[in-house]
C-alpha positions as CSV (number, residue, x, y, z in Angstrom):
1,M,-27.2,-5.9,25.6
2,E,-26.4,-4.8,22.0
3,T,-22.6,-5.4,22.5
4,D,-23.3,-8.9,23.8
5,A,-25.4,-9.7,20.7
6,H,-22.7,-8.4,18.5
7,R,-20.1,-10.7,20.2
8,Y,-22.4,-13.7,19.8
9,K,-22.9,-12.9,16.1
10,E,-19.2,-12.6,15.5
11,L,-18.6,-16.0,17.3
12,S,-21.4,-17.5,15.2
13,D,-19.9,-16.3,11.9
14,F,-16.4,-17.3,12.8
15,L,-17.5,-20.9,13.6
16,K,-19.5,-21.2,10.4
17,T,-16.6,-20.0,8.2
18,R,-14.2,-22.3,9.9
19,R,-16.6,-25.3,9.7
20,A,-17.0,-24.7,6.0
21,R,-13.2,-24.8,5.5
22,V,-12.6,-28.3,6.9
23,M,-13.0,-31.2,4.5
24,P,-14.4,-34.5,5.8
25,S,-11.1,-36.2,4.8
26,Q,-9.2,-33.8,7.0
27,A,-11.4,-34.8,10.0
28,G,-10.9,-38.5,9.3
29,L,-14.4,-38.9,7.9
30,P,-15.4,-40.8,4.7
31,P,-16.6,-38.5,1.8
32,G,-20.1,-39.9,1.9
33,P,-22.9,-38.7,-0.4
34,R,-22.8,-35.5,-2.3
35,R,-22.9,-32.5,0.0
36,R,-24.9,-29.4,-0.7
37,T,-22.4,-27.1,1.2
38,P,-18.6,-27.3,1.6
39,G,-16.9,-28.5,4.8
40,L,-18.3,-30.4,7.7
41,R,-21.9,-30.6,8.8
42,R,-22.9,-29.3,12.2
43,E,-23.6,-32.8,13.5
44,E,-20.1,-33.9,12.5
45,V,-18.5,-31.0,14.4
46,A,-20.6,-31.7,17.4
47,Q,-19.8,-35.4,17.4
48,L,-16.1,-34.9,16.8
49,A,-15.9,-32.3,19.6
50,G,-17.9,-34.4,22.0
51,I,-20.7,-31.8,22.5
52,G,-24.5,-31.9,21.9
53,L,-25.8,-31.1,18.5
54,T,-28.5,-28.8,19.8
55,W,-26.1,-26.9,22.0
56,Y,-23.6,-26.5,19.1
57,T,-26.5,-25.4,16.8
58,W,-27.4,-22.7,19.3
59,L,-23.8,-21.6,19.4
60,E,-23.8,-21.2,15.6
61,Q,-27.1,-19.4,15.8
62,G,-25.5,-16.7,18.0
63,R,-27.6,-17.6,21.1
64,P,-26.3,-16.2,24.4
65,I,-24.8,-19.3,25.9
66,R,-21.7,-19.6,28.0
67,V,-18.8,-21.6,26.4
68,S,-16.3,-23.3,28.6
69,A,-12.5,-23.3,27.9
70,Q,-12.7,-27.1,27.5
71,V,-15.3,-26.9,24.7
72,L,-13.3,-24.2,23.0
73,E,-10.2,-26.4,23.0
74,S,-12.3,-29.2,21.5
75,L,-13.7,-27.0,18.7
76,S,-10.2,-25.6,18.0
77,R,-9.0,-29.2,17.5
78,V,-11.9,-30.2,15.3
79,L,-11.9,-27.1,13.2
80,L,-8.1,-27.3,12.7
81,L,-7.5,-23.8,14.1
82,D,-4.0,-22.4,14.1
83,R,-2.6,-20.5,17.1
84,Q,-3.9,-17.1,16.1
85,E,-7.4,-18.5,15.2
86,R,-7.5,-20.3,18.5
87,L,-6.8,-17.1,20.4
88,H,-9.4,-15.3,18.3
89,L,-12.0,-18.0,19.2
90,F,-11.3,-17.6,22.9
91,H,-11.6,-13.8,22.7
92,L,-14.9,-14.0,20.9
93,A,-16.2,-16.5,23.5
94,N,-15.4,-13.9,26.2
95,Q,-12.7,-16.1,27.7
96,A,-10.3,-13.2,27.8
97,V,-11.3,-9.8,29.2
98,P,-11.6,-7.2,26.4
99,M,-9.0,-4.5,26.5
100,D,-10.1,-1.0,27.5
101,M,-9.2,1.1,24.5
102,P,-9.0,4.9,24.5
103,D,-10.7,6.7,21.5
104,F,-7.4,8.0,20.2
105,A,-4.0,7.9,21.9
106,G,-2.8,11.3,20.6
107,T,0.9,11.3,20.2
108,A,3.9,9.1,21.0
109,S,6.5,10.1,23.6
110,P,9.4,12.4,22.6
111,V,11.8,9.6,23.1
112,L,9.9,7.4,20.6
113,Q,9.8,10.3,18.2
114,R,13.6,10.6,18.4
115,V,13.9,6.9,17.6
116,L,11.7,7.4,14.5
117,D,13.8,10.4,13.4
118,S,17.0,8.3,13.7
119,L,15.8,5.7,11.3
120,R,17.3,7.2,8.2
121,L,16.1,5.9,4.8
122,C,13.6,3.6,6.7
123,P,10.0,4.9,6.5
124,S,8.7,4.2,10.0
125,L,5.4,4.6,11.9
126,V,4.0,4.1,15.4
127,V,0.4,2.8,15.5
128,D,-2.0,1.9,18.2
129,R,-4.1,-1.3,18.5
130,R,-6.7,0.2,16.1
131,W,-3.9,0.9,13.5
132,N,-4.2,4.6,14.0
133,V,-0.9,6.3,13.1
134,L,0.3,8.2,16.1
135,A,3.9,9.2,15.0
136,W,6.0,9.0,11.9
137,N,9.3,10.1,10.4
138,E,9.9,12.3,7.4
139,E,10.7,9.2,5.2
140,S,7.3,7.8,5.8
141,C,5.7,11.1,4.8
142,A,7.8,11.1,1.6
143,L,6.4,7.6,0.9
144,F,2.8,7.6,2.2
145,G,1.8,11.2,2.4
146,D,2.0,14.1,4.9
147,F,0.4,12.6,8.0
148,S,0.4,16.0,9.8
149,G,-2.2,17.2,7.3
150,M,-4.6,14.3,7.8
151,N,-7.4,13.9,10.3
152,A,-7.6,10.9,12.7
153,R,-9.6,8.7,10.4
154,Q,-7.3,9.4,7.4
155,R,-4.4,8.4,9.5
156,N,-5.9,5.0,10.2
157,V,-3.8,2.5,8.1
158,V,-6.8,0.2,7.4
159,W,-9.0,3.0,6.3
160,A,-6.3,4.5,4.1
161,V,-5.5,1.2,2.3
162,F,-9.1,0.4,1.6
163,T,-10.4,3.9,0.7
164,E,-7.5,5.9,-0.8
165,P,-7.1,5.2,-4.6
166,R,-3.4,6.1,-4.4
167,Y,-2.7,3.0,-2.2
168,K,-4.0,0.7,-5.0
169,K,-1.4,2.3,-7.2
170,L,1.4,2.4,-4.6
171,L,1.1,-1.2,-3.4
172,V,2.3,-3.4,-6.3
173,D,0.1,-6.4,-5.1
174,W,-2.6,-4.3,-3.4
175,E,-5.0,-7.3,-2.9
176,A,-2.5,-9.4,-1.1
177,N,-1.3,-6.5,1.1
178,A,-4.9,-5.4,1.9
179,K,-5.9,-8.9,2.8
180,A,-2.9,-9.4,5.1
181,L,-3.5,-6.1,6.8
182,L,-7.2,-6.9,7.2
183,G,-6.1,-10.3,8.8
184,R,-3.9,-8.5,11.3
185,F,-6.6,-5.9,12.1
186,R,-9.2,-8.7,12.5
187,T,-6.9,-10.5,15.0
188,V,-6.9,-7.4,17.2
189,C,-10.7,-7.1,16.8
190,G,-11.3,-10.3,18.7
191,K,-10.1,-8.4,21.8
192,L,-12.1,-5.3,21.0
193,V,-15.4,-6.8,19.7
194,E,-17.4,-4.8,22.3
195,D,-15.8,-1.5,21.4
196,P,-18.4,0.9,19.9
197,W,-15.6,2.5,17.9
198,L,-15.0,-0.8,16.1
199,V,-18.7,-1.2,15.2
200,R,-18.9,2.3,13.7
201,F,-15.5,1.9,11.9
202,V,-16.4,-1.4,10.3
203,G,-19.9,-0.2,9.3
204,D,-18.4,3.0,7.7
205,L,-15.7,1.1,5.9
206,K,-18.2,-1.4,4.5
207,E,-20.0,1.5,2.9
208,Q,-16.7,3.0,1.5
209,S,-15.0,-0.2,0.2
210,E,-16.5,-3.0,-1.8
211,E,-13.5,-5.2,-1.1
212,F,-13.7,-4.7,2.7
213,S,-17.4,-5.4,2.6
214,L,-16.7,-8.7,0.7
215,W,-13.7,-9.8,2.8
216,W,-14.7,-8.8,6.3
217,P,-17.3,-11.6,6.7
218,L,-14.7,-14.3,5.9
219,H,-13.1,-13.9,9.3
220,E,-9.6,-14.4,8.0
221,I,-6.9,-13.5,10.7
222,Q,-3.2,-13.2,10.6
223,G,-0.3,-12.6,13.1
224,D,2.4,-9.9,13.0
225,N,4.8,-11.8,10.8
226,E,7.8,-10.1,9.2
227,V,7.0,-9.5,5.5
228,R,8.4,-8.0,2.4
229,K,6.6,-5.2,0.6
230,R,7.0,-3.8,-2.9
231,L,5.8,-0.3,-3.7
232,D,5.6,1.6,-7.0
233,H,6.1,5.2,-6.0
234,P,5.1,7.8,-8.6
235,V,8.5,9.6,-8.3
236,A,11.0,7.0,-7.0
237,G,9.6,4.0,-8.9
238,I,9.9,0.4,-7.6
239,L,10.9,0.2,-3.9
240,D,11.4,-3.1,-2.0
241,F,11.3,-3.2,1.8
242,E,11.5,-5.7,4.6
243,V,8.7,-4.8,7.1
244,S,9.3,-5.4,10.8
245,L,6.8,-4.8,13.7
246,F,8.0,-4.2,17.2
247,D,6.0,-3.8,20.5
248,V,6.8,-0.6,22.3
249,G,7.9,-1.7,25.7
250,D,6.9,1.3,27.8
251,A,3.6,1.8,25.9
252,P,1.4,-1.4,25.8
253,G,-0.6,-1.6,22.6
254,L,1.7,0.5,20.5
255,K,3.7,-0.9,17.7
256,L,6.7,0.4,15.8
257,I,6.6,-0.4,12.1
258,V,9.9,-0.2,10.2
259,H,10.3,-0.4,6.4
260,T,14.0,-1.4,5.8
261,P,15.3,-1.1,2.3
262,L,15.8,-4.6,0.9
263,P,19.6,-5.4,0.5
264,G,20.7,-5.9,-3.1
265,T,18.2,-3.5,-4.5
266,E,18.3,0.2,-5.4
267,T,15.7,1.1,-2.7
268,A,18.2,2.7,-0.2
269,E,19.5,5.1,-2.8
270,K,16.1,5.9,-4.1
271,M,14.9,6.6,-0.6
272,R,17.9,9.0,-0.1
273,S,16.9,10.9,-3.2
274,L,13.2,10.9,-2.3
275,S,13.9,12.1,1.2
276,E,16.2,14.9,0.0
277,A,13.5,16.1,-2.5
278,H,10.8,15.9,0.2
279,A,12.9,17.9,2.8
């Protein structure tokens, strides 16, 4: 099946990128003669993981072979995978059942919308697993644009950050923010690799964004860690936020993203003025 072939290709690419990242010294091996490529050789990974070289070669070639949990644990250890990368490897190897994703969740509940509206001076959004924006407050529109006037694709955070020129101006360190977002999106993709929506979305975004096309094959992933974000708004100027992500308890797969003005800065006062002007 085409979806299975895509999954095996993703697993193959992920293993290659992680093998290239591990230096011989990190694996307890002597440097040896000059290497033509960075990282470990296939035979070194196979030996350290206690698996056959031919079998591991087939795995990196994307052949349709079944991988046990025990082998995945060994590869995680040899390739020095962190917790998120290990989970990603298991999802790609089909050791976790892919989640059944609706095309578009539509809207958030009225209760959740009231929560958003109560977060004064804090631009806040609700997104689904695909990073589609489902609900927002007025502060987020003042900062990021009027979501009510956008179509479903325009309301996708990943699509907007990589294709909208205004985001490159709005995000003070656009590259760092875009890479971090891509890492979080990629982490979710391990669970959705068979989803036809994802295949179309990635293909379209590769055509629209040179940076996305360049960074997507690197297989970098990242968890939902609390971060700080600095924006340069065309009206309000520099704004500093603490960004927090919360799971929505009664709606699995949805996340609440809250931008809280950073204490000790003028961000809260600037957001008050911006919100009043936007009202």
